[in-house]
C-alpha positions as CSV (number, residue, x, y, z in Angstrom):
1,M,1.7,-42.9,33.8
2,T,4.2,-43.5,36.5
3,A,4.6,-46.9,38.1
4,T,3.2,-45.6,41.4
5,L,0.1,-44.1,39.8
6,F,-0.4,-47.4,37.9
7,L,-0.3,-49.4,41.1
8,V,-2.8,-47.1,42.8
9,T,-5.1,-47.3,39.9
10,V,-5.0,-51.1,39.9
11,A,-5.6,-51.3,43.6
12,L,-8.6,-49.0,43.3
13,F,-10.0,-51.1,40.4
14,F,-9.8,-54.3,42.4
15,S,-11.3,-52.7,45.5
16,H,-14.2,-51.5,43.4
17,F,-14.6,-55.0,41.8
18,L,-14.7,-56.8,45.1
19,C,-17.4,-54.5,46.4
20,V,-19.6,-54.9,43.3
21,S,-19.0,-58.7,42.9
22,H,-20.2,-59.3,46.5
23,G,-23.3,-57.1,45.9
24,F,-22.4,-54.7,48.7
25,F,-23.9,-51.5,47.5
26,F,-26.9,-50.5,49.7
27,S,-27.4,-54.0,50.9
28,D,-24.5,-55.3,53.0
29,P,-25.0,-54.9,56.7
30,L,-21.4,-53.7,57.3
31,R,-21.0,-51.5,54.2
32,C,-19.0,-52.3,51.1
33,R,-15.6,-52.2,52.8
34,H,-16.3,-55.3,54.9
35,S,-15.9,-58.6,53.0
36,S,-17.8,-61.8,53.8
37,A,-14.6,-63.1,55.4
38,C,-14.9,-60.5,58.0
39,R,-18.3,-61.7,58.9
40,S,-17.3,-65.3,59.6
41,S,-17.4,-66.7,63.1
42,Q,-14.6,-65.6,65.3
43,G,-13.0,-67.4,68.2
44,D,-13.1,-65.7,71.6
45,N,-9.6,-64.3,71.1
46,E,-9.4,-64.3,67.3
47,Q,-9.3,-60.8,65.8
48,S,-11.5,-59.9,62.9
49,T,-9.8,-59.6,59.5
50,T,-11.4,-56.1,59.2
51,S,-11.8,-53.5,61.9
52,I,-15.4,-52.3,62.2
53,K,-16.2,-48.9,63.6
54,V,-19.1,-49.3,66.1
55,G,-20.8,-46.5,68.0
56,I,-21.7,-47.2,71.7
57,I,-24.4,-45.1,73.4
58,G,-23.4,-45.0,77.0
59,A,-20.2,-44.7,79.1
60,G,-20.9,-46.9,82.2
61,S,-19.5,-50.3,83.1
62,I,-21.4,-52.2,80.4
63,A,-20.4,-49.7,77.7
64,F,-16.8,-49.8,78.8
65,G,-16.8,-53.6,79.0
66,T,-18.5,-54.0,75.7
67,A,-16.0,-51.7,74.1
68,S,-13.2,-53.7,75.6
69,L,-14.5,-57.0,74.1
70,M,-14.9,-55.4,70.6
71,A,-11.4,-53.9,70.9
72,S,-10.0,-57.3,71.8
73,L,-11.4,-58.7,68.6
74,G,-9.8,-55.9,66.5
75,H,-12.7,-53.5,66.2
76,D,-12.8,-49.7,66.7
77,P,-15.4,-48.6,69.4
78,M,-16.6,-45.1,69.9
79,L,-18.5,-43.9,73.0
80,W,-21.1,-41.2,73.4
81,S,-22.5,-40.3,76.8
82,P,-25.7,-38.1,77.1
83,G,-24.3,-37.1,80.5
84,T,-20.9,-36.7,82.0
85,G,-19.8,-40.4,81.6
86,T,-16.9,-39.5,79.2
87,K,-15.7,-36.5,81.1
88,E,-12.4,-38.2,82.3
89,L,-11.8,-39.7,78.9
90,I,-12.1,-36.3,77.4
91,Q,-9.6,-35.0,79.9
92,K,-7.3,-37.8,78.9
93,A,-8.0,-37.2,75.2
94,Q,-5.1,-37.0,72.8
95,S,-5.4,-35.7,69.2
96,S,-2.7,-34.2,67.1
97,D,-5.4,-32.0,65.4
98,A,-7.2,-31.0,68.6
99,P,-6.6,-27.6,70.3
100,T,-4.7,-27.6,73.6
101,I,-6.8,-28.3,76.7
102,T,-5.8,-25.4,79.0
103,S,-4.7,-25.8,82.6
104,E,-7.9,-23.8,83.5
105,M,-10.0,-26.5,81.9
106,Q,-8.1,-29.2,83.6
107,A,-8.2,-27.5,87.0
108,T,-11.9,-26.8,86.9
109,G,-12.7,-30.1,85.2
110,S,-15.0,-28.2,82.9
111,L,-16.5,-30.8,80.6
112,Q,-18.3,-28.0,78.6
113,L,-15.1,-26.0,78.0
114,M,-13.2,-29.1,76.9
115,E,-16.0,-30.3,74.6
116,Q,-16.3,-26.8,73.1
117,A,-12.5,-26.7,72.4
118,L,-12.4,-30.2,70.9
119,T,-15.7,-30.0,69.0
120,A,-14.7,-26.6,67.5
121,S,-11.8,-28.3,65.7
122,E,-13.9,-31.2,64.5
123,A,-11.0,-33.5,65.4
124,T,-11.7,-37.0,66.5
125,I,-11.3,-37.2,70.3
126,M,-9.0,-40.2,71.0
127,S,-8.6,-41.6,74.4
128,K,-7.6,-44.9,76.2
129,I,-9.4,-47.2,78.6
130,Q,-7.6,-49.6,80.9
131,S,-9.4,-53.0,81.1
132,T,-8.6,-55.6,83.7
133,G,-10.0,-59.0,84.7
134,A,-11.3,-61.3,82.0
135,L,-10.1,-58.8,79.3
136,S,-6.7,-57.4,80.3
137,Q,-5.6,-54.7,78.0
138,E,-5.4,-51.0,77.4
139,F,-7.2,-50.0,74.2
140,D,-7.9,-46.9,72.1
141,V,-11.4,-45.5,72.2
142,R,-12.9,-42.7,70.2
143,I,-15.3,-40.2,71.9
144,A,-18.2,-38.7,70.0
145,H,-18.9,-35.0,70.2
146,S,-22.7,-35.6,70.0
147,A,-25.3,-38.2,69.1
148,R,-25.1,-37.0,65.5
149,D,-21.3,-37.4,65.5
150,L,-21.8,-41.0,66.8
151,V,-24.2,-41.9,64.1
152,R,-22.1,-40.5,61.3
153,S,-18.7,-41.6,62.5
154,N,-19.3,-45.4,62.5
155,D,-20.1,-48.2,60.2
156,N,-23.9,-48.1,60.5
157,I,-23.9,-50.1,63.7
158,L,-24.9,-48.6,67.1
159,V,-25.0,-50.4,70.5
160,V,-27.3,-49.0,73.2
161,A,-25.5,-49.8,76.5
162,L,-27.4,-47.6,79.0
163,P,-29.5,-48.2,82.1
164,V,-33.0,-49.0,80.9
165,N,-34.5,-46.1,82.9
166,C,-32.5,-43.8,80.6
167,H,-33.6,-45.4,77.3
168,K,-36.6,-43.3,76.5
169,N,-34.9,-39.9,76.9
170,V,-31.8,-40.9,75.1
171,M,-33.8,-42.6,72.3
172,D,-35.8,-39.5,71.8
173,E,-32.5,-37.6,71.4
174,F,-30.8,-39.7,68.8
175,V,-33.8,-40.8,66.7
176,P,-33.7,-37.7,64.5
177,D,-30.0,-38.2,63.8
178,I,-30.5,-41.8,62.8
179,I,-33.4,-41.0,60.4
180,E,-31.4,-38.1,58.9
181,W,-28.5,-40.6,58.2
182,M,-30.9,-43.3,56.8
183,K,-32.6,-40.9,54.4
184,E,-29.3,-39.4,53.2
185,H,-27.4,-42.7,52.7
186,K,-30.2,-45.1,51.9
187,Q,-28.3,-47.9,53.7
188,L,-29.0,-50.4,56.4
189,M,-28.8,-49.2,60.0
190,R,-28.3,-51.8,62.8
191,I,-29.1,-51.0,66.4
192,I,-28.2,-53.5,69.2
193,I,-29.9,-53.1,72.6
194,S,-27.7,-54.4,75.4
195,S,-29.7,-55.6,77.2
196,H,-33.4,-55.4,76.3
197,A,-36.1,-54.7,78.8
198,S,-39.5,-53.1,79.0
199,L,-40.1,-53.2,75.2
200,G,-37.5,-50.6,74.7
201,A,-37.1,-51.9,71.1
202,V,-40.8,-51.3,70.4
203,Y,-40.6,-47.8,71.7
204,L,-37.5,-47.1,69.6
205,M,-39.0,-48.7,66.5
206,Q,-42.3,-46.7,66.8
207,R,-40.3,-43.4,67.3
208,L,-38.1,-44.2,64.3
209,R,-41.2,-45.0,62.1
210,S,-42.9,-41.8,63.1
211,E,-39.8,-39.7,62.5
212,W,-39.3,-41.4,59.1
213,L,-42.7,-40.3,58.0
214,S,-42.5,-36.7,59.2
215,G,-41.8,-33.9,56.8
216,S,-41.3,-36.0,53.7
217,S,-43.0,-38.4,51.2
218,A,-41.0,-41.3,52.4
219,T,-42.7,-44.7,52.6
220,L,-42.6,-47.2,55.4
221,S,-41.5,-50.0,53.1
222,A,-38.3,-48.2,52.4
223,F,-37.8,-47.7,56.1
224,D,-38.5,-51.4,56.9
225,D,-35.9,-52.5,54.3
226,N,-33.2,-50.4,56.0
227,I,-33.6,-51.0,59.8
228,R,-32.7,-53.9,62.0
229,I,-33.0,-53.7,65.8
230,T,-31.3,-56.6,67.6
231,C,-32.2,-57.2,71.3
232,W,-30.1,-59.2,73.8
233,G,-31.6,-61.1,76.7
234,T,-28.6,-60.0,78.8
235,T,-25.3,-58.2,78.4
236,V,-22.4,-59.9,76.6
237,I,-20.1,-59.1,79.6
238,T,-20.4,-58.4,83.3
239,A,-18.2,-55.5,84.5
240,R,-17.6,-52.9,87.1
241,K,-16.3,-49.4,86.2
242,T,-13.3,-48.8,88.4
243,S,-12.7,-45.2,87.3
244,G,-13.7,-42.7,84.6
245,T,-11.0,-44.3,82.4
246,S,-10.9,-48.0,83.5
247,V,-13.1,-51.1,83.8
248,N,-12.9,-54.5,85.4
249,V,-14.5,-57.1,83.2
250,L,-15.7,-59.8,85.5
251,T,-16.9,-62.4,82.9
252,V,-17.5,-62.7,79.2
253,R,-20.7,-64.7,78.9
254,K,-20.7,-68.0,77.1
255,A,-24.2,-67.6,75.7
256,V,-26.4,-64.6,75.0
257,D,-30.0,-64.9,73.7
258,Y,-31.1,-62.6,71.0
259,C,-33.7,-61.7,68.4
260,T,-33.9,-59.2,65.6
261,V,-36.9,-57.3,64.4
262,P,-38.4,-57.3,61.8
263,I,-37.9,-61.1,62.1
264,E,-38.3,-61.8,58.4
265,L,-35.2,-59.7,57.7
266,E,-32.9,-61.0,60.4
267,Q,-31.0,-63.7,58.5
268,D,-27.4,-62.4,58.7
269,T,-27.6,-61.0,62.3
270,N,-25.8,-63.9,63.9
271,D,-22.8,-63.5,61.5
272,V,-22.6,-59.8,62.4
273,L,-22.8,-60.5,66.1
274,Q,-20.2,-63.2,66.0
275,T,-17.8,-60.9,64.1
276,L,-18.2,-58.1,66.6
277,F,-18.4,-60.1,69.9
278,G,-17.4,-63.7,69.2
279,P,-19.4,-67.0,68.9
280,R,-21.8,-66.8,71.9
281,F,-25.2,-65.9,70.5
282,K,-28.4,-68.1,70.6
283,Y,-31.3,-67.1,68.5
284,R,-34.7,-67.4,70.3
285,D,-37.9,-68.1,68.5
286,G,-40.7,-65.9,69.7
287,G,-39.1,-62.6,68.8
288,L,-39.4,-59.8,71.3
289,L,-41.7,-61.8,73.6
290,A,-39.0,-64.4,74.0
291,I,-36.3,-61.8,74.7
292,S,-38.5,-59.9,77.0
293,L,-38.9,-63.0,79.1
294,S,-35.1,-63.9,78.8
295,N,-33.7,-61.0,80.9
296,L,-33.4,-62.7,84.3
297,N,-31.3,-60.1,86.1
298,P,-34.3,-58.1,87.5
299,Q,-36.0,-61.1,89.0
300,N,-32.7,-62.3,90.5
301,H,-32.0,-58.9,91.9
302,L,-35.4,-58.8,93.5
303,A,-34.7,-61.8,95.6
304,I,-31.2,-60.6,96.4
305,V,-32.6,-57.2,97.6
306,L,-35.4,-58.7,99.6
307,G,-33.0,-61.1,101.3
308,N,-30.2,-58.5,101.9
309,M,-32.0,-55.1,102.4
310,S,-30.3,-54.4,105.8
311,R,-26.9,-54.8,104.0
312,M,-28.0,-52.3,101.3
313,D,-29.6,-49.8,103.7
314,P,-27.4,-49.3,106.7
315,P,-29.1,-47.2,109.4
316,P,-27.8,-43.6,109.9
317,P,-26.0,-42.7,113.2
318,P,-28.5,-42.8,116.0
319,P,-29.4,-39.6,117.9
320,P,-27.0,-38.7,120.7
321,L,-27.7,-40.3,124.1
322,N,-26.8,-38.2,127.2
323,D,-23.1,-37.3,126.9
324,M,-22.0,-40.4,124.9
325,P,-20.1,-39.8,121.6
326,V,-21.8,-40.1,118.3
327,A,-21.7,-43.7,117.2
328,D,-19.7,-44.6,114.1
329,V,-21.8,-46.4,111.4
330,I,-19.6,-48.7,109.3
331,V,-21.0,-49.8,105.9
332,E,-19.7,-53.4,105.5
333,P,-19.0,-54.8,102.1
334,W,-20.7,-58.1,101.3
335,Y,-20.4,-60.6,98.5
336,Q,-23.6,-61.1,96.5
337,G,-23.2,-64.7,95.5
338,K,-22.1,-65.8,98.9
339,C,-25.2,-64.2,100.4
340,I,-27.5,-66.2,98.1
341,T,-28.3,-68.6,100.8
342,P,-30.5,-71.7,100.3
343,K,-33.6,-69.6,101.3
344,V,-32.8,-66.7,99.0
345,G,-31.9,-69.2,96.3
346,R,-35.3,-70.9,96.7
347,L,-37.1,-67.6,96.2
348,M,-35.1,-67.0,93.0
349,E,-36.1,-70.4,91.7
350,A,-39.8,-69.7,92.6
351,L,-39.6,-66.3,90.8
352,D,-38.1,-68.1,87.8
353,L,-40.9,-70.6,87.7
354,E,-43.4,-67.8,87.3
355,R,-41.5,-66.5,84.3
356,I,-41.2,-70.0,82.8
357,N,-44.9,-70.6,83.1
358,I,-45.7,-67.4,81.3
359,A,-43.4,-68.4,78.5
360,K,-45.1,-71.8,78.3
361,E,-48.5,-70.1,77.9
362,L,-47.0,-68.3,74.9
363,N,-45.4,-71.5,73.6
364,I,-42.0,-69.9,73.9
365,D,-38.8,-71.6,74.9
366,V,-36.6,-69.5,77.2
367,R,-33.4,-70.2,79.2
368,T,-33.8,-71.3,82.8
369,I,-32.2,-69.6,85.8
370,Y,-29.8,-72.5,86.0
371,E,-28.6,-72.1,82.4
372,H,-28.3,-68.3,83.1
373,F,-25.8,-68.8,86.0
374,S,-23.9,-71.6,84.1
375,W,-23.6,-69.6,80.9
376,S,-22.9,-66.3,82.6
377,F,-20.5,-67.3,85.3
378,H,-19.0,-70.6,84.0
379,V,-20.2,-72.9,86.7
380,P,-21.6,-76.4,86.0
381,L,-25.3,-77.3,85.9
382,E,-24.7,-80.6,87.7
383,T,-22.6,-82.2,90.4
384,P,-21.8,-85.9,91.2
385,L,-24.5,-87.4,93.5
386,G,-21.8,-89.0,95.7
387,K,-18.5,-90.9,95.9
388,D,-18.1,-94.4,94.4
389,E,-17.8,-96.8,97.3
390,K,-15.0,-98.9,95.7
391,S,-12.8,-96.3,94.0
392,G,-13.5,-93.3,96.3
393,Q,-13.9,-91.2,93.1
394,D,-16.9,-89.1,92.1
395,G,-19.7,-91.4,90.9
396,E,-21.2,-91.2,87.4
397,T,-24.7,-90.4,88.7
398,M,-25.2,-86.6,88.6
399,R,-27.8,-84.3,90.3
400,P,-28.6,-80.7,89.4
401,L,-27.1,-77.9,91.4
402,S,-29.4,-75.5,93.2
403,V,-29.2,-71.7,92.5
404,S,-27.6,-71.3,95.9
405,E,-25.0,-74.0,95.3
406,M,-24.1,-72.5,91.9
407,N,-23.5,-69.1,93.6
408,Q,-21.4,-70.7,96.3
409,Q,-19.3,-72.3,93.6
410,M,-18.9,-68.8,92.0
411,H,-17.7,-67.4,95.3
412,Y,-15.4,-70.1,96.6
413,Y,-14.1,-71.8,93.5
414,K,-14.5,-69.6,90.5
415,K,-13.6,-66.4,92.4
416,N,-15.9,-64.3,90.1
417,D,-18.4,-63.3,92.8
418,V,-19.2,-59.6,93.0
419,L,-19.8,-57.2,95.9
420,G,-23.5,-56.5,96.5
421,P,-24.9,-53.0,96.6
422,T,-24.5,-50.9,99.7
423,D,-26.7,-48.1,98.6
424,P,-30.5,-48.3,98.8
425,E,-30.7,-46.3,95.6
426,S,-29.0,-49.2,93.7
427,R,-30.1,-50.0,90.2
428,Y,-31.2,-53.3,91.6
429,V,-34.3,-51.4,92.8
430,I,-34.6,-48.0,91.1
431,E,-34.0,-49.5,87.6
432,D,-34.8,-53.2,87.8
433,V,-38.1,-53.1,89.7
434,P,-40.1,-50.7,87.5
435,Y,-38.3,-51.5,84.3
436,G,-37.5,-55.2,84.7
437,L,-40.5,-56.7,86.6
438,V,-43.6,-54.8,85.6
439,L,-43.8,-56.2,82.0
440,T,-43.8,-59.8,83.5
441,V,-46.7,-58.8,85.7
442,I,-48.6,-57.4,82.7
443,L,-48.0,-60.5,80.6
444,G,-49.0,-62.7,83.5
445,R,-52.3,-60.8,84.0
446,L,-53.0,-60.9,80.3
447,L,-52.5,-64.7,80.0
448,N,-54.3,-65.4,83.3
449,C,-51.0,-66.8,84.6
450,P,-50.3,-64.4,87.4
451,A,-46.7,-63.5,88.5
452,S,-47.8,-63.2,92.1
453,L,-44.3,-63.2,93.6
454,H,-43.1,-60.6,91.1
455,E,-46.1,-58.4,91.9
456,S,-45.8,-58.9,95.6
457,G,-42.1,-57.9,95.5
458,I,-42.9,-54.7,93.6
459,H,-45.5,-53.8,96.3
460,I,-43.2,-54.7,99.2
461,L,-40.4,-52.5,97.8
462,S,-42.9,-49.7,97.0
463,A,-43.9,-49.7,100.6
464,M,-40.2,-49.6,101.7
465,Y,-39.3,-46.7,99.4
466,G,-42.6,-44.8,99.7
467,R,-43.2,-44.7,96.0
468,D,-45.2,-46.7,93.5
469,F,-42.8,-48.7,91.3
470,L,-45.6,-50.4,89.5
471,V,-46.4,-47.2,87.4
472,E,-43.0,-45.5,87.1
473,N,-41.9,-47.1,83.8
474,V,-41.9,-44.3,81.1
475,L,-41.3,-46.7,78.3
476,L,-44.5,-48.6,79.1
477,Q,-46.3,-45.3,79.6
478,G,-45.2,-44.3,76.1
479,L,-46.7,-47.5,74.7
480,G,-50.0,-47.0,76.5
481,L,-49.4,-50.0,78.9
482,I,-49.5,-47.7,81.9
483,D,-52.0,-44.9,82.3
484,D,-53.4,-42.7,85.0
485,D,-55.4,-45.7,86.4
486,G,-52.3,-48.0,86.6
487,L,-51.5,-51.0,84.4
488,N,-53.5,-51.0,81.2
489,V,-53.4,-54.8,80.5
490,E,-56.1,-54.5,77.9
491,A,-54.3,-52.0,75.7
492,Y,-53.5,-54.6,73.0
493,S,-55.0,-58.0,72.1
494,M,-52.9,-61.1,72.3
495,Q,-52.8,-61.2,68.5
496,E,-51.4,-57.6,68.5
497,W,-48.7,-58.8,71.1
498,K,-47.7,-61.6,68.8
499,E,-47.4,-59.3,65.8
500,M,-45.4,-56.9,67.8
501,A,-43.0,-59.6,68.8
502,R,-42.4,-60.3,65.0
503,L,-42.4,-56.8,63.6
504,G,-41.1,-54.7,66.5
505,Y,-44.1,-52.4,66.8
506,F,-47.7,-52.4,67.9
């Protein structure tokens, strides 16, 4: 035996020993190649000792920003878009094993031709994303050929980073690939939903369970042992996609609420999350009910939209008058935080009180709107009540900041304000109203603790848009909570809701 062969044999032996001694076969959440050291808490800028391959479903601003955060911590993200979100990344793709992308493909921008050429070679599509702002870097990113490629090319961790109104169709598409992988490998699969709304985790869990039982003699106990769905109350970053290959990360949130279902099997989730995204996660008792009431963005966006609709929906040029030239209509940019005036801020606080009251009826502790803005945008919760008369310095007595004041601090001092939407088809309405507000209305009706402002806002925007946002949510339709007659509040008993919050399915 040569010296080289001897060293290789010794290395393989010790690698095998480490895996066995840590009990990693079929049980470790990050597969046997990731030691316990890799799962320890990481500082915001401290890279993990082991690079973990993570599949991200989506290619929008949140997917790009989440990939940037993981890359900054030493991990290896892969993106898959069910649409054309990765088109420009594919155009930019570089792979020594991939066939040449012809000038015809480049000129026509044909996503289909490029994907066919790259997929035919089965080479990994490698590209780069330029990240600016809170995470300034250019990082490598892999592009999946398909949902199946995404599931099989990563370390049994997937992150769903899509608009909620896309969740059902995309979940329906990748569920068979996940179940195929689980049955073949008999290992744990983790799915993280960023962020969770409209009981998307319940729809996903029920689809997975149904697919698991189809066409085989598999038992649900084996399935339950090998699935964890982690739900975030908000995204880990805020970001704006600046091009098909770049993203501006506005903030990395200080705290993100989460739960994992089934609850009884979630013990090591926090370690996994901290390894992948840094130490910023807060477990919330109450399971999916707590997280469903922890996503504040839709209710905040409702107040912003109602207070700023004329900025979102500029009028078209008026009809010509006599011989006067056609008027120019200028869409003026506006800063969202700056336009959260005291009156708009008070509406946001009143909407939040409805949510808090529903959580209290369920005996659930959730973050307040003030904590949300402080933890997300790094502004304080309090400010000095006044100046000390003798010293002229800020006094020791503090008073809480209002929502409007916090947003003004974001705009004028923190400089992390964002431009508000200038398109009436903004996700603030089309996604957030049916998919972010309706569940709160259902829970309020069920508990006899009505969310009157939430429901009124839905009706007002339905009248503005000429459609019924109250019944458009296909996830809630799929769970039987919306039917032909409208909201089906009596679909499940309160006990069934509580079991769902713990198990992840009705």
